[in-house]
N, C-alpha and C positions, 0 to 999 in steps of 0.2 A: 272297242277300241280307244275312244274317247274316254273312259273311265279309267283304262289301266294307264293311259297317256296321264289323268290327274293324280291318279295314284303316285304314279313314277314321282311326279312334279312335288307333290306333298313329302313323298320319303324324303327327297333332295332336300327340300326345306328343313326338313327336321333333321337331316344329318347335319346340315350347317347350323342351323341354331343350336345343335347339339355340340358342336366342334365348337363353336363360338363360348357357349356356356363354358366348358371344358377347359377353352385356354383363360378364361376369367377364372375359375377354381384352382388351377393352377398358379397365377399370380396370388390369388387370398394364400394359397397354402406356402407360396415361397414367403410372403410378408409373415405370416403365422409364424413359421419356422424359425426367421431368424429377428424376431421382432425383440425391442431393446426393453430392459429394463432398468429404471431409471431409479436413481437412489438419491432422493431429496434431502438436504438439509434439514433435521428434523425440528421442529417449533414446538415447545411445552406449553406456551399458551399464548393468547389470539395477540397480536400484533407486539410481539414481543421479538426475541432474535429468531434467527433460521429462516426458512423459505416457507411462505404461506401459498404460494400460488403454484397452481397445476397446468399442464397442459389441458386445456377447453377443445369441446364440441364447437366451432367457430358457428354454428349454426343458433344458439343462443344470443346471439348480437344481433339479430337482424328481426324485423318486425316486434322491436323493445324500443319502449318509449323512453328508456332511460339515455339513448344514445340520438346524439345528433349529426346530421349529414350537412359538411360545410364546404361552403366553394374556397376557390384557392386566392379570393381578392384579397379578405382580411382575416382575421381570426374573430368577428361575429359576424358574419355573412352566412345565414341558415338556408340550406337548402330544402332542407327536410328533418321530420322526426321520426322515430322510429324505421330508418329505412331499409328496402326490401331487400334479399340477395338478390332476386331478379333483374332488380335496378342497375344493379354494381357491374354488371355482364357487359356492360358499355363502355367500361374501363374508366372513364372521368379522372385523368391523370391529375398531380396536383391539390384534388379534394380530400378529405379529412373526415374519417370517423371519428367523433367526439365522445368520450365517456365521461361519466360522472367524476368530476373531480380535477384538482390540480396537479397536473404532472409536477411542477417544481415545488410542491407543499404536499406531498401525498397525504401524509399523518397517516391516518386508518384506512381511510375513503375506501381506497380501493381494494385493500382486504375486506372490508366490510359487504365492499358490493359485491364483490367475487363471491364469496360465502352466497349471498342471496340470488345470483346469477346461476352459479350451478348447483342449488339447491336439486339435488334426484338426479343428476346429470353425472354422469360417468365421464371421469379423463379419457381424452381422444388424443388419438396421433394420426396424420395422414399418411397412406404408404402410398408409392408409386414404382413402378417398374419402367424404366425408360431407358433407350439406346440413344446414341448420338450417331450423325450420318459422318461418315469421314473413320470412325471406330469399328469395324465390323469385330463380330464376336465378341464383343464388348458389351456387359450391361449392368445398369446401375439399379440399385433398390436404394429407393430415399423414404427417409421417416419424418414427417415434416410436426413440428410441434409449436401450439400459439398458447402465449400466457399475456392476461390480459395488460400485467403492468410490468416494467422495467426498472427494479430499484436498485442503481447501480451509481457508478459515477457520473455517467450521462442517463439520467432519469428520463423516460419518457413512455407513454401509454403504449400498449402494444409490444409485441416480441416474437418476432419469427426464428426459430432454432432449427437445424435438423442434424441425422446423419446418414452416412451412404454409405454403403456396400456395394463393392467391385467385384462381379464375377466375369470369368473367362468363358460366357456361352453368349449363344445367339439369340435365346429366350426364355421365358420364365419356365419352360418346360426342362431345358436341357441345362438353368441354371439349378432346379431344385435337387438334383442330385449330386451337385459340387459344393464344394466351400467357397467362401469368398476368397480371392487374393489380395483385396487389401481394404480399410475399412478408416472412415473419415468422420470427424466428430468438429461440426460447427464450432467456431471461436470467435465472437463479434465478427469481424470482417475476415478472417482465415480459418483455417481448419488444420486439425492436425490428427495424423495417420496414423496407422500400425497396421501390422500383419498380423494373421493369423498364427498363434504362438507364442507373439512377445509378449514379454513377461508383465508388461503394463496392462495386457489386454485381458479384463476378466469375462468368463462366459460363465454364465447359468445354465445347467444341464444341456452342456456342450454346444449349443447353439443360439442363445439369447445373450448380446453382448452387454454387458453392464454401461449405464451410462452415468455419470457424476455431473449434474447439473451444477453450477456456482451459484453460491447464494445472491439473488438480486440480479446476477445477470443473464443465467440461465445458459451462459456459456458452459460447451459440454467437453468433459475431462474425462479421462481413462481412469485415473486413480484419488482418490482422496488425501489432498493438500492441501495447502495453498501454494498459487499459481501468481507470477508476476508478468506482465506484459508492459512493451513500450513502445508499441505502436496501433497502427488502426488495425491490423490484422489481428495481433494477439490480445487487445485490447490495452487500455493505459492505466495501469491501477492493479489491484489484487484480487485474483479470485480465490473465493473460499469455499473449498468443496469438502471441508474437514469432516469428520464423523462425531457423533452420532446423526444417523440418516434413517430415511425411512424410505420401504421399497413399494415403487409403484410400476402396475405395468397395466398401461392405459389400452383401450379397446382400439383397436384398427378399424379404420375407414379407408379403402381402398380407391384410390383416384385413377379413373381409367388414363390412358396413355394419350390415345385422341384428342385433341383439344376439342372436338364440338363434341365430344363423349362427355368430357370432364366439366365443358360448362352448361353440359345440361342436366349432369348429376350436382355441381356445386357451382352455380352462376356466381359466385365470389370469386371463384378465382381469376374473373376476366377483369376484374377489379384493379386499375394502375394507380392508384393514388395509394394513401396515407393511413396505417392503422391504428389510429393515435390523434389526439391534438394538435393542432399548429404551433411550434416553439421554433426557436431560431436555434440553427446549427446542429450540433446532434442529439439535442433537446426533443428535436421534432419524429412524429410517431413514423415507423419504419414502412416502407412499401412491401407488399407480399410477396410469394414464393415466385409468382410468375415475373415478375421483375429481376430476379436473382439470376445470373449467368449459368448455374449448376439446374436450373430450369429446363432449358432447352440443350445446354452444352456440358453435362454431368464429368465427362470423361477428362475434356479439356481442362474444366474448372480443377479437376484434382490435379491435373499435371503441371498447371501452372501456379497454384495458390497453395496446395498442402505442405506443410513443415511436418517432420517426423517426430517431433518433440516440443513439450511444454518448459518451459522453466520454473520448476518447483524449488519453494524454499525448503531445506534440511532440517528435519527435527518439527515440521509443524510450526506453530505460531508460538512458540516458548523460546526458540532458540534462532529469531530473526537476528541473522548481522546487522550491525550498523547501517550501513547503507541501505538495505534492502528495506528493514526498517523503516527507516525515515521515506523511504521513495514508497512504502504504501501510506503513509500517515500524510505525507504531505501531499499525494494527491488526492486522497480522501478529503483532507481540509480545502484542498483547492479547488477540488470540484463542488463541495460544500458554500465554498466562497463565491466562486462564478454561479451557483445555482441561484444564489440570493443577489447577486449584481443582474444577474438577468432577469430576474423577478422584480425588481424595484431598482433599476439604473440609476434614479435621480439620488435617491438617498443615500445609496451605495458610494456616489460621486462626493456627496456633502461628509459622509463618514473618512471617504479615502482626505477629503481636504483638511479636514480637522487633524486627523493624525501627521499629515504633513507638514500641518502647522506647528502642532506640539512638538515634533523633532527638530525644528529651525528655533524651535522657543529653547527647546533645551541645551541644542547648542551654541547657541547665544548667550545663555546666560553661564555660561563658565569660563575660565581665563585660559588661553591654549598656549601662551608665550608669557615668559622664556622658556622652553622648554629643554632645559639643560640637563642631560644623563647623569652627569657627575655631584657629586657632592649630594649621596644619598640624605643626608642628615640634615633635612629640609624642608618647609611647607610647602605642597602643592594641591593647586587646585584640579578638580577633576580634569578639566582639559588638559593641564601642564602635566600629570600622571601619564597620558594617555598618549603625547605627544613625547615626553623623555620617554616612555618605554618603547615607543616606534625607532628613536634613533639609538638607544642603547641595543635593542634588537638588530637593527640594522648595521651597525659598527661591529658586532661581534656574533654575526648570525654565525657561521659555522660551529662554533664552541657551545651555542645555546642549542642548534639544528640538534648536533653530538649528543646534548643532555637527553634531549625527547626521546632519542632512541629506546630509551628504557621502556615503552608503549608496545613496541612491537613484541616483544617477551611476553609484556604482561596480556596481549590479545591473543597471543598463541596461548599461551598457560590456560586463560579462561575459559577458551574454545575446548583447549583438551579435557580439561575437569567438566565442563559443561558436557560433552560428548561420554565422556566416562562414567558419568554418575549416571547418565541414561540408560549406558549397555551394561553397567555391571552391577547396578545395584537395583532396591527396590522400587527407586523413582519411577525406574522404566515400567513395571507394572501397573504403578499408580498411573502413570501417564497414559498406558494403552486400555485400562478400565475407565478411567473419567475422560478422556480426552485430552489432547492436546492443551487444551484451553483452561487445564486443572488449575484454580489459585493458588494450591499449596505448592505446585510443581513452578508455579510461572514465578511466585514471591520467592520462594528457595534460589533459583534460576537469577532472578534477578536482585536478589541481597547478596548472592555469590560475587558476582560481574560486579555491584557498585563498591565493594570493600575491597577488590582487589585493583578497580579503578582509581577509590579513593586513595590507596595506599601509593599507588603511583603518582598520583597529581602531589601528593601531599612531598613525596619524594623529589620531585621535581621542582616544587617551590625550596623547598631545605638545600637544593645543590644551585640552584639558580641565586638564590640570596646569597651562600656563600662564594658564589662567581663573582655576582655582581659588588660585593664588599672588596675581595681583591684586584678588581679593576680599579674600584674607587679610589683604592692605596698605592694606585698604578703600578702594580706586578701584573704579571702575565701568568694564564693561568688554563689550564687545557679542562675538557670535560672530564677526563680520565682521573684528575687529580681533583677534581672537585668533589667527585663520587668517593675518592678516596678520602678526604675530610671529613664528609658526611658518614661515613663508615665506620670512624675511629672508634673504640671501644663499645661500650653498650647504648652509643647514642641513635644509634639508629634501631633498636629496639625499641628505644621509649618511644620514638616516632610512629614506629608501628602499633605501639602499645596506643596510644594517643587517638590515632585514626580507628583503631577497632573500637573504644569505647564511643566517639564519634558515630561510629556506623551504629553499634548497638542500641544507642539512644534513639539516633533518626530514623531507620529504618523500619521498625514498626508505627513512627509516626507518619511516615511517607505512605505506609500501604493502610493508612485506614484515613477516608477522602477528608474528614472534618478536623483531623488533627495535621494537616498538612502544613496550615499557615503557623502552627507550632515549630514543627521540624523545619521550618525555611528560617523563622526567627531564630534557632539554636545555631542551624548552619552558619549564618551569616556571624552570630557572635563567636563561631571557633573557627572563622574562615582563616586567621591569621596564625593559629596553631603552629603549623609548622614555621614561620619566619621566628615565631617566640622561642620555641625549641632550638633552631640551630642559632639564632644570633645570640641569644642571649643564654644557653645553654642549661634549660628547664626539663623538667621530666615530663611526665606525661600530663598527669593531672596539673602543673605548675603552668604547663605552657598553654593551657586551655583556658587557664584562669587569667591567666596576661593579655591573651587575645580580646576573652571579653571586657575587661580593663580597657584596652585601647578602643575597644568598637562601642561600649558605652558614651552616650549623647553623640556619636555618628552612624547609629545603624541604620539610616535611611540612606546616608550619602555610600557607605559602607557595601551595603546591601545592592542599591543600582549599580554601582561599579563592577562589584564581583559579578554579579547575576549576569548583567551587561556582558562582559569578556567571557566566561564562562558559558554563556548561551551561545555567543558566536563560534568560540573554540568547540564547541560539543557538537553544532550544526553544520559547522562549513565544510566539515568532513565528508559526512551523510550526503549534504548536499550536492556537492561535487560527487561523488560516487553516484547517486541517484541522476544527474544530467550525465553522466558517463551510461547509464544505465538507458536513459530516454532517449540521447542522442548519437550513440554508436553502435555497433555490434559487441561489445566487449562482451565478454563471459560476466556472470554475477560475482563471482569470487575475485575477478580483476575489480570490479567497483569496491566491494566490500576492501579489498586492498587498499586502493586510492584512498577511502575513506581513513583506513586505520592511517597511512601513512601520513596524512593530512594531521592528525592528532601530532604525530612529531612535531610537527611544526608549529602548532596552535597551542599549546596546553605550555611550551617554554616563558611564550608570551602572556600567557595567564598570569604564571609565577613570577614574571618580570612585574607586570601592573600589581599585582599584590603585593610584592615586596617595597615598589616605592608606597603605597599606601601604608605599609606597615611602618615605614621611617615616618611619613606625615604626620599618621596619628601618635607614634611614638615622640615626635618634638613637640605636639601638641599637648600630649599628657604632660610632659615635662613643663612646658610653661605654665600648666594650669597648678601643678602641683609648687612650683617655685614662686608662681607669681610675677613674671619677668616678662616685661613687654619686646626684648629683643631675643628672638631665635637662637638657640645657641647654633644652630650651624651656619646662619647669614652671620653671627658674630665671628665666627672663627673664618671668614672667608678671606677678611684681610691677611690673614696670618697662615693660611693654610698654604701658601708656596714654601715658608720658613718649615712647615713639620712634613714637608715632602709628599703632600696630599696635590692631587692633579685638579685645578678649576678651570672652568671655563667660561667665556664671557657671555652676559645673556643675549 
């Protein structure tokens, strides 16, 4: 009798054990069935462009003499070397794992260390099946990835990312026969969602979602593009998942659901500190999965923070609109500057003070008054040119703004031509084959945009100079009337020919790094071509030659003034557009439209400045030729009223 009882108890224990094992097997089967496929940006050479880091088996970090364990008191406080995973289960909030390297100046250190660390190891992701109290009949399947370094705008050691699949199921057994109702990919502090069947969601073999981790940041996306972020949830900057990429299928390590069970299997999941060295703000190492809201409340997290789209740039990285291009580059440059300031704040302060002092010195070295806008034929210092330009522009704002409207159709035309070339010609095949960053395609698009914008600027310069002469003669004029005068006969054709010649000479030089200074030198010499053509009625080559004659001997003065106003005009639009991207919920096309509209107002001011400069150099050149000590315009001031010319008191 006793034997039968013992046999029954043993049989019951065996059944319980078998049921538990069967449940564990079902979770593993579910995790295997929907395991994601990663497509990391391809890296052709060590420490070169591309994504060098893969999700690793976290256990390789422990009992490793390369890693230090530091307390929360300061950045040098050392608690242990080669910490053990078992010890971390005690929590240690505020403590840091410190990897070998400088997070703010990574060089190739982390990449080389990562190669040694993972030699012979298989890339790994951690799968977990979890439910949430208050959400019956719903289950989340999570996959967690750990990278040793985040090489994005917010550089830091350690990087935890994840994706999550939702099932209308009470347990893994039920979920195994169902399809997920929703998928979410982590991106910085937020996530993007997709439903099964969405065009952006790519599945391999019907059940393996494709994930595109962005280069450096490892934010997970559904497609291969460049994405813009303007918040902590989206990431601030541009995430690049552009192909070519390499496919990766990490091994699956299943994490038990119960805390006691997962702490027994993976003690490091009890760690409440940082998986990376101590640094200020967003350069600090991240905390682990167990500190994230989705660890215990996956369904609530999805409902509260997931969004259904990310903002992708159309056309990859060859057709970046002005504001979005500026946004990407400005955030990257600003991040690099902030990183340097964080590393060495004292030297950064000295540099800032030096630059401020240089600016103040430059502003005090020129004469600003008088800034009379009329009597164009007179010598003016740089400060007087800017002062007179501001007053001229302010008094006749509507006329000059109307002249600048030409940049709207030019921008539309360039965009349409670029889109048409990629859609209807062999350039699309080249782009698809070689990637959106193909240098031939990028050069072609850049060149086309440069030519049309140079034509637009030259046209505005010609029309503005004609307008200013008419105003100086005390006659009224409209923007349309000024355009009609410029388009008389074949004069505009000759102006276009001059611009085309300039572009043909300069563009190849700007595409060759070492010859950029030569291109800049030539551009400055020919920067007054439009005024020479319109005012002196010269043909293409003669107007280019005349501009060179006027600039000769004043190259630095001309170059600094022209470069300064052109740089401000060219960046203020994208800057305001970028601020709109960062500070509002405006769509990106709205931000780009804002940038384009700023050009309408900015480039006429450039034309006014260069026209004043043209007359200044012309008077100076005439004085040198005639050997006079009295400037022609100044000598005419006393008799100007009798000649019907309007003058102003200084």
